[in-house]
DRENTOR-279497 format. One line per 3 residues: number of its first residue (from 1); for each residue x, y, z of N, C-alpha, C. Coordinates in steps of 0.1 Angstrom, whole numbers. Each point is the difference from the previous one (the first is absolute). Layout:
NUM = X,Y,Z,X,Y,Z,X,Y,Z | ... .
% end
This chain:
1 = 9,-12,0,-9,12,0,9,12,0 | -4,10,-8,7,13,0,-3,8,12 | 10,6,6,-2,8,12,-2,15,-2 .
4 = 8,5,-9,0,14,-3,9,4,-12 | -1,12,-4,9,5,-10,14,2,7 | 10,-7,-4,13,2,6,7,12,-6 .
7 = -1,2,-13,7,12,-6,-5,2,-14 | 2,12,-5,-1,3,-14,15,3,-5 | 3,-4,-12,13,1,-5,0,10,-12 .
10 = 11,8,-1,1,9,-10,14,-2,-7 | 0,-2,-13,13,-1,-7,5,14,-3 | 13,2,3,7,13,-2,13,-2,-6 .
13 = 4,11,-6,14,1,-6,10,2,10 | -3,8,11,10,3,10,-6,0,14 | 5,-10,8,-5,0,14,3,13,7 .
16 = 12,5,-1,4,12,7,-9,12,-3 | -3,2,-13,-9,11,-4,-14,-2,6 | -5,-12,-2,-14,-2,4,-1,0,15 .
19 = 9,-6,8,-1,1,14,1,14,5 | 9,8,-6,1,14,4,-13,7,-1 | -7,-2,-12,-13,6,-2,-10,-5,10 .
22 = -1,-13,3,-10,-5,9,3,4,14 | 13,1,4,3,5,13,-5,14,2 | 1,8,-10,-5,14,1,-15,0,0 .
25 = -7,-9,-7,-14,-1,0,-6,-5,13 | 6,-10,6,-6,-7,11,5,6,13 | 11,7,1,6,5,12,10,-10,5 .
28 = 13,4,-2,11,-9,2,-1,-7,14 | -5,7,10,0,-6,14,-12,-10,2 | -9,-1,-9,-12,-8,2,2,-15,-4 .
31 = 7,-2,-11,1,-13,-6,14,-6,2 | 0,-13,2,13,-7,0,3,-5,-14 | 13,1,-4,4,-5,-13,10,-10,1 .
34 = -2,-11,-7,10,-11,0,4,-3,-15 | 12,-4,-2,6,-3,-13,5,-14,0 | 0,-6,-12,7,-13,-2,1,-3,-15 .
37 = 8,-9,-3,2,-5,-14,-6,-14,0 | -7,-3,-11,-5,-14,-3,7,-5,-13 | 12,-6,2,7,-4,-12,-7,-9,-10 .
40 = -8,-9,6,-8,-9,-8,-10,7,-10 | -5,11,5,-9,8,-8,7,11,-8 | 13,2,3,8,11,-6,-6,14,2 .
43 = -3,2,13,-6,13,4,6,5,13 | 1,13,2,2,6,13,-14,5,5 | -2,-2,13,-14,3,5,1,9,12 .
46 = -9,9,0,-2,9,12,-15,-1,5 | -2,-2,12,-13,0,6,-2,12,9 | -11,7,-2,-4,11,9,-11,-7,8 .
49 = 3,-1,13,-10,-6,10,-9,11,5 | -13,-1,-2,-9,10,6,-11,-8,7 | 1,2,13,-10,-8,8,3,-15,-2 .
52 = -10,-8,-3,2,-14,-2,0,-4,-15 | 3,9,-9,1,-3,-14,13,7,-6 | 2,-3,-12,13,5,-6,-3,4,-15 .
55 = 9,9,-4,1,2,-15,14,-5,-3 | 1,-9,-10,12,-5,-5,4,7,-13 | 13,3,-1,5,6,-12,11,-10,-6 .
58 = -1,-2,-13,9,-10,-6,8,7,-11 | 13,-1,2,10,5,-10,7,-12,-6 | 0,-1,-13,8,-11,-6,15,1,1 .
61 = 6,-11,2,15,0,1,6,-6,-13 | -8,-4,-9,5,-6,-13,-10,3,-11 | 5,2,-12,-9,3,-11,-10,-12,-4 .
64 = 4,-12,5,-9,-12,-4,-9,-3,12 | -1,8,10,-10,-3,11,-14,3,-5 | -9,-7,7,-15,2,-3,-3,15,2 .
67 = 5,6,10,-4,14,3,6,9,-11 | 12,-2,-4,6,8,-11,-9,-1,-13 | -4,-12,-3,-9,-2,-12,-13,8,3 .
70 = -5,-1,12,-13,7,3,2,15,-2 | 11,6,5,3,14,-1,1,4,-15 | 7,-8,-8,2,4,-14,-13,-1,-8 .
73 = -9,-8,5,-13,-2,-7,-11,10,5 | 0,2,13,-11,8,6,4,13,7 | 13,1,3,5,11,8,-2,-2,15 .
76 = 4,10,7,-2,-1,15,-14,0,4 | -3,-8,10,-14,0,5,-3,-13,8 | -13,-1,3,-5,-12,7,4,-13,-6 .
79 = 7,-8,7,5,-13,-5,-9,-12,4 | -3,0,14,-9,-11,4,-6,4,14 | -10,-8,4,-6,0,13,3,-13,7 .
82 = 4,0,12,3,-12,8,-10,-3,11 | -4,-12,-1,-10,-5,11,7,-10,9 | -2,2,13,7,-8,10,-8,-12,4 .
85 = 7,-11,2,-6,-13,5,10,-6,10 | -5,-8,9,8,-7,10,5,-13,-6 | -7,-5,-10,3,-13,-6,1,0,-15 .
88 = 11,4,-5,1,3,-15,-2,-13,-8 | 5,-11,4,-2,-12,-8,-15,-4,0 | -7,1,11,-15,-3,0,-7,11,-8 .
91 = 4,12,1,-7,11,-7,2,-2,-15 | 12,-4,-4,3,-3,-14,-9,-10,-6 | -3,-11,8,-9,-10,-4,-15,5,0 .
94 = -3,9,9,-13,6,0,-3,8,-12 | 10,8,-4,-3,9,-12,0,-9,-13 | 7,-11,0,-1,-9,-11,-14,-6,-1 .
97 = -5,-4,12,-13,-6,0,-11,10,-4 | 3,13,1,-10,10,-4,3,5,-14 | 8,-7,-7,2,2,-15,12,9,-4 .
100 = 8,3,10,12,9,-4,12,-9,-1 | 10,5,-8,12,-8,-3,12,8,4 | 5,-2,12,12,7,5,12,-1,-10 .
103 = 7,11,-2,11,0,-10,12,-8,5 | 1,-2,14,11,-7,5,-4,-7,13 | 7,-10,4,-1,-6,13,6,10,10 .
106 = -4,0,13,5,9,9,16,0,0 | 6,12,0,14,1,-1,4,12,9 | 13,1,3,5,10,8,-1,14,-6 .
109 = -6,9,8,-1,14,-5,6,9,11 | -4,13,-1,5,10,9,-4,-4,15 | 7,6,9,-3,-2,15,1,-15,4 .
112 = 7,-8,-8,1,-14,2,-13,-8,1 | -10,5,-8,-13,-6,0,-2,-8,-13 | -8,-10,1,-4,-7,-12,-10,7,-8 .
115 = 1,1,-13,-9,7,-9,-4,-8,-12 | -12,3,-5,-4,-6,-13,-9,11,-6 | -1,-1,-14,-7,11,-7,-11,-6,-8 .
118 = -10,8,-2,-11,-4,-9,0,10,-12 | -2,-5,-12,2,7,-12,-11,11,-1 | 4,12,-5,-10,11,-1,-12,-4,-10 .
121 = 2,-9,-9,-11,-4,-9,-11,-6,8 | 3,-6,11,-10,-7,8,-6,9,11 | 6,11,2,-4,9,12,-3,14,-4 .
124 = -7,2,-11,-4,13,-4,11,10,-3 | 11,-6,-6,12,8,-4,8,5,11 | -1,-6,12,8,3,11,9,-12,4 .
127 = 13,2,1,9,-11,5,-3,-1,15 | -3,-13,4,-3,-2,14,11,-9,6 | 6,4,11,10,-8,7,-6,-6,12 .
130 = 2,-13,2,-4,-6,13,12,-1,8 | 0,6,12,11,1,9,-3,-9,12 | 9,-9,2,-1,-10,11,9,4,12 .
133 = 2,-10,8,8,1,12,14,0,-3 | 8,3,10,15,0,-1,4,-14,-6 | 9,0,-9,5,-12,-7,5,-10,10 .
136 = 6,4,11,5,-9,10,-11,-7,8 | -13,5,0,-11,-5,8,-10,-8,-9 | 2,1,-13,-10,-6,-9,0,-15,0 .
139 = -12,-6,-1,-1,-15,-1,-7,-2,-13 | 5,-10,-7,-6,-3,-13,-11,-11,0 | -7,0,11,-11,-9,1,-13,7,-4 .
142 = -9,-7,-7,-13,7,-4,-11,-8,5 .
% end
C-alpha cells in the first residue's frame, strides 16, 4: 500500500544554480538540503526537505544518462513523482495485478532506498517512481 508522496523530482542542468534559486525561494533556514551521487543512474542528486516531504533535483553526470536524454528532449522541469511504500516487492506485484508494468525490478536508488518506475504511457504521461524501504532492510518476499 502506498503511504504518501515521498517527493517530486525535477531534472536540471545545474544543481548549484537550481539549489541557489530554491534556497532563495524557500528561505535558506527553513529547509534541510542533502546531496549525493547515484553512479548507477549517472546523476547527482540534491533533496530539499520541507516538513515530511522532499523536492529532488537531478543533474546528469554523463551524456548517456536517462536524465541527460530527458533534458535534451524536454528541457528542465518535472521528471517524476515518487510514491512511498513499506514493502516495495509486494507493491510491485500489486501494481502488476492492477495492470501496470514496472520498467524495472526494485533497484538501488537515492538515499539507499529501493526504487522501481512505471512508464508514463501507463500513468497519464507522468513517470511514477515507487520508493521502498532502505535497501539494507528490504525483504524479497511477496
